[in-house]
C-alpha positions in Angstrom: 0.0 0.0 0.0 1.2 3.5 -0.9 -0.3 6.6 0.6 0.1 10.0 -1.1 -0.6 12.9 1.2 -1.3 16.2 -0.7 -1.5 19.5 1.1 -4.5 21.4 -0.4 -6.3 24.7 -0.1 -6.1 27.8 2.1 -7.2 26.0 5.2 -4.1 23.7 5.3 -6.0 20.5 4.7 -4.8 17.3 3.1 -6.2 15.1 0.4 -5.0 11.5 0.2 -4.6 8.8 -2.5 -4.3 5.3 -1.1 -3.0 2.8 -3.7 -3.0 -1.0 -3.9 0.4 -1.6 -5.5 -0.7 -5.0 -7.0 -3.9 -3.8 -8.8 -3.3 0.0 -9.1 -6.8 0.5 -7.6 -7.0 3.5 -5.4 -9.1 5.4 -3.0 -9.2 9.2 -3.0 -9.9 10.7 0.4 -11.2 14.2 0.9 -10.7 15.6 -2.6 -11.0 19.4 -2.1 -8.8 22.0 -3.6 -5.7 21.4 -5.9 -7.5 18.8 -8.0 -4.9 19.2 -10.8 -2.3 17.9 -8.4 -4.4 14.9 -7.5 -5.2 14.2 -11.2 -1.5 14.5 -12.1 -0.6 11.7 -9.6 -3.5 9.6 -10.8 -2.5 9.9 -14.5 1.2 9.7 -14.0 0.9 6.4 -12.1 -2.1 5.2 -14.2 -4.3 4.6 -11.2 -7.8 3.2 -11.2 -10.0 5.2 -8.8 -12.2 2.6 -7.0 -13.7 4.8 -4.3 -13.9 8.5 -3.2 -14.2 8.9 0.6 -15.1 12.1 2.5 -14.2 12.1 6.2 -16.7 14.8 6.9 -19.1 16.9 4.9 -17.6 20.3 5.3 -16.8 22.2 2.1 -13.0 22.1 2.8 -13.2 18.2 2.5 -15.7 17.8 -0.3 -15.4 20.7 -2.8 -13.7 18.5 -5.4 -15.8 15.4 -4.9 -18.1 16.0 -7.9 -15.2 16.8 -10.2 -13.4 13.6 -9.3 -16.5 11.5 -10.2 -16.3 11.0 -13.9 
């Protein structure tokens, strides 16, 4: 398992990408700001997003959720 921790937004939050090294399936946790950085990691490593998880429903944790669902 690989965990990418990405600092995002003006509130000093973090988004995470958790990757299963064997399958390249991944979970995105709290996609908020800086989606371009998350997408760059996803595309560079050729990850398959299996789940998107929000740890809470405040805007600073969920603002990028709809954009990540494609």
